[in-house]
N, C-alpha and C positions, 0 to 999 in steps of 0.2 A: 503494501499500499504506498510507505512512505520510501521507495526506492530513489526516487529523485532528489530528496533528502538526504542520500548518501546513507540511507539504513539497509543493511543487508537483513536476509529471511531471519537469523539468529538474533539482530538487534531488535528487531519487531517481537519475537518470540519473549526476548527477557523483560523487555518495556512492557508488553502486557502483564508478565507477571508482577510487577513493580507499581502498575497501576493501583491496586488494591488501596494503597496509602500507607499501612505500616510497614516499617523497617525489617527488612528480609537479610538474612545473612547469606554468604555463599554456598553453606552447605545446603540452605532451604532450596535455593536456587536450583541448584544442581538436581534436588530430588523432584524438585517441579517441572522444570525443562527437558531432564534428563540428558544436557547437554554434557560434552567431555570438559573436563576443567577448563583446559587450554583455550576453547572454544568460548566457555564461559566469560573466562576474564578477559579477552578480546573484546566481548561484546559489551560487558561492563565500561571497560576503558574507552570505547567509542561513544556510547552514549553520556558518559562524562564528559568528553571531550567538547560533543555537542551542547552540552548544559541542559540535559533533558532529565539526568538524575543528579543525585547528591550523594555522598559519602560521609557515613558518619562513624568517626574513630571507634575502635573496641576497646576490649576486646570482646569478641569477635567484632570486625567491623560490619557495618551493615549499609544497606543500599537504599533509598528511596526516590520515588518519582516525583519530579517537581511538576505542580501544575499545569497539565497540557495544555489548557487555555492559553497560559503565558509562554510557555517554554516552546511548543509547537509555532505558536503565532510568531516569535522573535525569529524562530530557524527559517519559516515561510517568508517572511518579509527579507531576510538576507538574499534567499534565494531569488525571489522576486528581483532584487536588485541587480543580482548578477545576471540574471534572464535579461533586463532590459539592457545592460551593458552588451551583453553577447548579441542582442539584437540590433543594436547601432553600430555594434561592429559588423556584423554581417550586412547590413545596410551599405558602410563604407565599402565592403569588400566589393558588394554587387555593382556599385557606381564604378569603382575601378575597374571592374570587369568589363562593363559595358562600355567604358573610353577605351580600355585595349582593343576590344570587338572591332572598332572602328578602324585599327592599324593592322589587324589582322590579315595573314596572308590568304588570300580566297579561296586556296586549297582546304584552310583548317574549317572554314564556315560549312563544309559538307563531309560529313563522315559517312563512310560505308560500313557497318556491320555486318558481318558473316556469323553462321551458325545459330542455331534455333536457342542455345541457352544464352548467347553473349545478347540475342535479340530480345528476349524476353526481360532479362535484368536491364538492358536500357528502356523498354516500354515501362518497367516498374518505375526506374528513376524518373522518367520523364511525368508519368501519371502522378507521383509524389511531389513532384515541382510546382504541382498545378496552385494556383493562387486564387484566379478569377474564372478561367472558363476554359472548357474543353470543347472542341470542335472536331467532328470525324465523319467519314464516308466508311459505311459498313456495307461489304458485299461478299457474296459467295465466289470461290469455295473457301471452306474453313479448313484448317487442319485439325482441330477438332470441334464438338457439336458446339454451337454458341448457346450461350445463357447466361446465369449471374456468374460472372468468374471474379477474379481479382481486379481485374482492370473495371468491372462495372462497380465493386464495391469502392474504389478510389474516386469515379464519379461520383456515386453516392455520399460520400464523405464529403467531398467538394460542395454539393448540393446543399447538404446539411450545415456546412459552414458560411452558406450566404452565396455562394458562386454558382455558375450557371454550366449547363451541357446541352448543346446542340449535336444532333447526329442526322444525317440523312442517309437512309436506307435504300439499297437498290431492291426494286420490285422482287427480284427473284430472293432474297433474304426475306421477305416476308411471307411468300409464298412454303416456304419451307417447314415441314411438319413439326408441330409445337411452337413454331417462332412466336406466333401469337402471345401465346402467355408470357414469354421472355420481356416482349415490348411492353405489356401491360403493366409488369414490375416496374422498369423504367419510367413509364410514363405516370404511373402513382407515385413514383418518388419524385417526380418533378423534370425529369428529361424532356427537353424538347425535341419532337421527332417529325421529321417530313419524309416523304417517298419519291424518288426518280425511277422511271423505265429502266435506266443504265447509270451506272456511275463509271468514271475513267479510272478509278482506282481506289486500293485502299489507303486510309490517311487519319492520322491524329495529329491535331495542332494544339498547343498548350500554350493560352496567353501570349500570344504573338510574338514569343521568344523562341520557340523550337518546334518542330514537327518532325513526324517519322511516318515514312511510306516504302512499300517494298519496291525492289528494283523493278520486278515484274508487276504487270497490272493486276493480276489475279492470280500469284501461285499458291499451287497444290500444298507446297509445304514452306515453314519458314526458312529460308536458306540465307537471304541477304537483303538488308534493308537499307536506306538511306536517312541519316538524320541530319536536318537542317536546321542551322541556326539564324539568328536574328541578321537579315540580309535582305536584300532585293529579291532574291530567290524566295525567301519565307515569304515576302510581302505578297510577290506575286501568287503563292500558292494559296495564301490567306484570301486574296480576292477571287481566286477561283471558287473557293467555297462559298465566299458569298453572294456570288453571283448564282450557284445553284441553289443555294438556300433560298432566294429569291423566288425563282421558278417552282421549285419542288412544292408537292403537295402535302398540307399540314396532315398529321395523323394524330388523330385525338381519340382515344376509345374510353367508354366507361370505365370511371377509375383513375383518371388521368388527374393531376394535381388540380388542374383549373377547370374541371368538370362542374360547371356550375348551374345546369342547366334543367331544373326539377319537371319542368313540363316538357320537356323534349321527349325523344322517340325512347321505346323500351332499350335496354341495354343490346339485345339480340339485333333489333332494328338499327341502333345506331352503327353497332359494329359492319352491319351490312353495308349501311351506306359509306362508311369510312372506307373499307375496302374496296367498295364498287368505284368511288371516287378517285382512288389509288390506281385505278385503271386493271385491277385482278380480273380475271374470267369468272365467270358464273359458276364454274366446276371447282376453281379452287377456293373461292370464299366458302362455299357449300361446305368443304373438306376442311378447310380451317377452324370453321365454327362446327362441327360434327353432324351437320344436317345433312339428310338425303336430299337430292335435286328436287324430289317433289316438294318437299316441305320447305325449302328454301325458297323456291317459285313461288309458294302460297303467301310467303312473307312478304316477297317484294310485290306481289298483286294487291295483297294488304295494303301495303303501304301506299301504293298507287292511288288505292280508292279513298284512303285517308286525304290524301293530298290532291284528290280530284287531277290526277296524272295519266295521260295517254300513252305516253312513251316514256322510256328509261330517262332519257333527256330531260323531259318534263318533271319526271320524278327527282331526279338531282337538282333541279334548279328550285323547285319548290321546297326541296331540304332546305336548300342554302338562305332563301328567303325567309323560311321559317326559324333559323339560328339552328338546325340540327346539324350542321356541317360547321367546323371551324372556318372562320374569314381566313381568306387568303393574303396574309399581310407580310 
């Protein structure tokens, strides 16, 4: 619990035994904690050095905890000051890095990373570096089945901290069996999602400072990737994302973080409309939703009757006018 304060597990165990209030001898502590004497003495010395306990002379000497409301508060304040100094130092180093970046050799602005393990390590580093926004292109094929992964957890953590995540999916990615469930998890967590019939490549951009994309547009395996640092090339990649984001179809399913239409269609109807507007064929939509083709057609016909639509085009138009589909912004 107090690892950040420099306390080991043994320190915490001994401290917990001393919280009772009454002075305790080393012999009593050894019986209670079952720790070897050298470990016990090291823990007591550590706690005394942090001014969390006080030693009373003997014989035999005894140890007693100092009021945690005072002792721990002092220790936490000291660490807060250290963290503030470290943060200032980190900002100064970041400023120096950005200054040096402008004079770097152009060859250093682009790295080629080879090997699956090295690429995954680099991806984890890039995700952890995110402070404001993660943007990406998602398209098959995949080396493993897509779903809630370590990368997804990094994205969710960023959103929880007030950041943003925007992802454009290639339509083929949504057509994969079970993928709709994965997308709903992300949408419910606050991911902003859009769809295009095709994407040029897979891509991750973090905070306009770094991007990673495969050397091949749709590799079957992770063999080599390109890491692009802050540069004219990175700005061009960012502009490509933004231009495709503007023309991509927003995807919002029931359960999205911004789903605030209580008078809209039923969940299943909204799924049908959203997937239909994304351009998925009827048989794929039916399969994704676990509906027979006949049931699917009944659902579509029922919506057409409700919205007085004679054609699928009219259905989509009326659904948009009624606010059943997200606006294209």
